[in-house]
N, C-alpha and C positions, 0 to 999 in steps of 0.2 A: 658048438654053436648054440644052443639055448639058452649056459650062463649071456654070450659076446649078446643074444636078441633081450635078454634081461637089462640088460645095463646101457641098450640102446633105448626100451625103453623107460627105463627108470632115468636119463638124460635130459630126454626128450620130454617126459613130464615136467619133472625139474626148472625146463626152458619157459615151458606152457605156466606153473606159477610164475615164475619169475616174470614174466609179461602183461601177465595177471596180477602181480603184485603195483608193479609199475604204471599198469594203468591205472588204477582204484590212488595210487596216491598219486600222479600228475591231476584225473579227476577231483578229488580233493581242492587240492592246491589252486585249481581253477576255480572252483567255489568258491572257495576261501579271497580269492582278490574280486572273485564278482559281489564277494557281499559289503565288503571292503572297496570296494574300487563302485558301490553300483552308482551311485550320488553325480559318478564323473560318466561311465559308459553308457547307463542307460537311455539317455536321449540321442545317440551314434546309437543303437543301438534297435530303436525307434524309430531314428532316419531310415536308418536301412531296411530296417523292414515297411513302412508307407515306401519306399524307393521302390524294392524288389516287387510290390501290390501291386501298384500303379504301373513300372514296367509291364509287368503278370498282365491287368487289365486292357492294356494299350493293346500289345500282340494280339492279346485274344479280338479285342475291336478290330483291330486292323483285318483280322484272318476272315473276322464270322464278313466285314465288306467288305472282301476278294469274297469269297462266295456266294454272297447277295448279288452283287452286281455284276459277277464271270455269269450264273444265276438268268440274273436278267436282262446281260447282250445274250447267250443261247437263246430266249427263250424270243427275244425280239427278232434275234438272227433264223429262228425257226418261221414262228409270223410272218415275217418276212418274202418266206420262198413260199407259203403255203398263198399267201395273197401275190405275189406276185407271179405266180405259177406259172404257164402257159405249155401247153402243147406244140411239138414240134411243126405240127398239121395249122395253128390256130400264127407258127409267125411265118411260115410259108406265107400268107395273107394277107400280112402288113403289111404298108407303104415302108416305100427306103424309110422316112425319115419315125415312122413308127419303131421300125424297128432301132433307130437310133436313138429313141425313145425309152426303148424295151433297155435296149443295151447301156444306157445311161442311167435306173430304176437300178441294176446287178451289181454297174459299181457301189452307188452309192449303198445300196444291201448289206455289199462284202465289206463299207468303212472306208472306203474312198472318200475321198473329201476335193471339194472344190472342180467338182464333177461338171462340165459343159458340154454341151455340143455347140458347134461350131460351122457343122458340116452346108453348105452349103455352094456355089456357081464361085467362088474364091476362098473355097475353104484349103487352099494349099497343101489340098495330099491329106488333111484331118478330118474328121468329122467327131468325134469328143477328144477331150482334154482333161484333164484330172488329177490326180496324185494319190500314190495306191498308199494300203493302211500302212507301209513303213519309211514311208517319207520319200518316195524316189516320183519324180516324177513321167508323166507316161503320156504317151498321143497312138487314138484309137483310132484302124477305118473298118468302117463297118457296109459287110455287102452283102444285100439282103437278095440273092440269086435264085429260081430255080435248082432243087438239089439236083439238076441231071447236067447243071451247068458246072464246070472248072473254074476256080483262081489261078490264071496268068501270072505268070514271074515277073512281068512287067508293073503288076498292080501290088506286089511286094516292092518293087524298087520304087514305086512313088509313094511308096508307104516310107522305105527308108529315107528319104528326101525328105519328108516332112519333118521325120524323126529330126535331123539335121538341122530346120527351116525353125522348127517349135525349141527347138535347142533342153529335148528333154531328154530323161537316161532311160524310160523303154517306150516302147513300141508294140504295140499290138495289133493284129492281123485279128477282127472278129466273122463267120462269116457263116452262112446256110449250108454251105453247100463245100462240096472236098477244093482239095489244093490241087494243080498239077504239080509229077514227077518236080521239074525244074523250081517252083514256086516254097516247093516245101522245101527243097536241099538250099535254097538259096536263103529261106528263115531262117531255117540253122546258123549258116555259115553266116549269118548276120548276129542274130545273136534278135532276132525274132517270137513271141510267139505266137505263134500261126494257131488261131482256136475255129478251125473245122468245126462242120456239122456235131457229132461226136462228140464233142469236148464241149460246144457248146448247149446238149442235152445234159450233161454233164453240170456246167454250172449254173443251167437253168435249174437243177436238180436241187442245188445246191452245195458246190460243192466253191469252195473259193475261188476268184480269179485268181489269187497268186498263187495255187494250189497248183494250176493249171502248169504251172510248167515244167511242174514235176512228167509226167507224157507232152510236152510239147516235143514231135519229132517223131516219135514216137509207131508211124506208122497211123492209118486211113484203115482200118478194116484187113480180116485175112483174102484170102479166092471165096472163100463161105460167104461173108460179109457183100463183098463187090456183086459177087451174084445175082444176091435177092435184091441190091440195091438197085442192077441195071432191072430184074424186072419189076418192078414199083416202082423206076421213075423213066425206064426209057421203053 
């Protein structure tokens, strides 16, 4: 067994030496060829190095630009949250028009575009129109009701009609109170984003409007929450 092992080690050593010799010969040949044809090769070699350096520098500048812009957007968002923050008590004290303007400001803060208030006596069920950051058109109905009120399902139906009338892709109902059970069910069945009081608080604190879709229809507080709400507002 020992003899066999020695033969295997010797064979492996010879193969390694052969590979080293072949590598040295190949390196020498390449060096000779480079020296012989250097006048023809060096412009291409320098061009490759310059292009590689330019590409690397461009990539670094692009990454730096994205990092700076990303930080700037986050800073602007944080500042907008601080500047536009209102307590829900302050929101409750707003007029209907002030509340609509407040919702418009939150939409602008989140990167929505072409946001405008259209509420009035002939608003066709819409208070705010605009475009979400992902490019989808939206219509918003705003209701600044007392916290002890409930949004009935007929008002959600009115918003669905406004979605059809204005030919938009997303319908959003923003309220300072909560939705009745049938109203919340109707909103979910018709793909309407129902922003009740708790979600409005999240939005006001910095959560984006689009992110509220992830919690749409997940309920309006547990039993203890509803008991505290009744103690406070009823």
